[in-house]
ROGUNU-412334 format. One record per residue (C-alpha): residue in three letters; x, y, z. Coordinates in steps of 0.02 Angstrom, whole numbers, plus 32768, in hexadecimal, padded with zeros to 4 digits. Each point is the difference from the previous one (the first is absolute). Layout:
# residues N
ALAXYZ...
END
This chain:
# residues 102
MET7817F3996D65HIS801E7F56804FVAL7F957F6C8034SER80347FB480A6CYS7FD47F60805CASP7FBB801D80AFGLN803F7F548038CYS80B680017FC9GLY801D80B57FCDHIS80367FD57F4DGLN7FEC80927F88GLU7FEF80067F43PRO7FDB808C7F87ALA7F45800F7FDBTHR802A7FFA7F46SER802B7F468016TYR7F457FDD8010GLU7FBD806D7F72ASN7FD27F757F85ILE7FCD7F7A807DGLN7F4A7FCF8013ILE7FD27FBE80ADTHR7F657F948018THR7FC07FCC80ABHIS7F7B7F848030SER7F977FFE809FASP7F927F7D804CPRO7F4680327FEEASP7FEF7FF780BEALA809780718020PHE7F91809B8002PRO7F567FCE8047SER7F6D80647FC0ALA7F828042807ELEU7F747FE17F82ARG803B7F4D7FE2GLN7FFB7FE280BBLYS7F4E80438009ARG7FC87F927F6FLYS80237F638062THR7F607FB3803CGLN7FC9804B80A4THR7F837F9F8068LYS7F9380468088HIS7FD57F7A807EHIS7F5C802A8053GLU7FCA7FC280A9GLY7F6E7F887FFBARG7FDA7F547FBCARG80957F9B7FC6GLN7FF57FB57F51GLY80987F987FD4HIS809680698032ARG7FAD80AB7FE7ARG7F8C80588079MET7F5580347FC0SER7F98808F804APRO7F437FF4800CVAL7FAE80907FA1SER7F5080357FD0GLU80047FDD7F45MET7F767FB07F98CYS802D7F5E7FA8PRO7FD9800B7F45ASN7FDD7F448000CYS7F847FE78090GLY7FDB80B18042HIS80417FDB80AFMET803A80A18056GLU809F7FBF8055ALA80A47FD97FACTYR80B77FF18031SER808080707FADLYS80BA800E7FE3GLU805B808C7FA6LEU80997FE97F91GLN806C807B7F9FLEU800F7F9F7F5CARG8019808F7F86SER808680867FFDALA801280708098ASP7FAA80967FAEGLU7F607F9B7FE2GLY7F7E7FC7807DSER7FFB7F5C805CTHR7F907F697FDEVAL7F837FC68084PHE7FD27F477FFETYR7F5A7FCB804DTHR7FBF7F548033CYS7F487FED802DALA7FE67FC480B4SER7F697F997FC8CYS80217FB07F55LYS80BF80197FFAHIS7FF480577F55GLY809A806C7FDDTRP800F80A47FA0ARG807480947FF8VAL7FF680BD7FEFASN808C80717FBFASN800F809F8067
END
């Protein structure tokens, strides 16, 4: 049995490579993982009031600070892809902020 080079056609007996250990190294990004891609922070921009650079949606949610029944929300995927998202709320009245993990 022979080992041949596809580029130049050179051939050698396979026994020439019996006691040779070959080690290869790859860049971690050479084979992207689908799960790693999903783990990156995903942001849902909701239509509604603009706060800084992110849009906030008005929702009917009671503020734990003042009891007002209107808040603005945004949803972020902060944990791994197989876990729920985190919803951030800001009270429309007192501006108190809180979050809920889905």
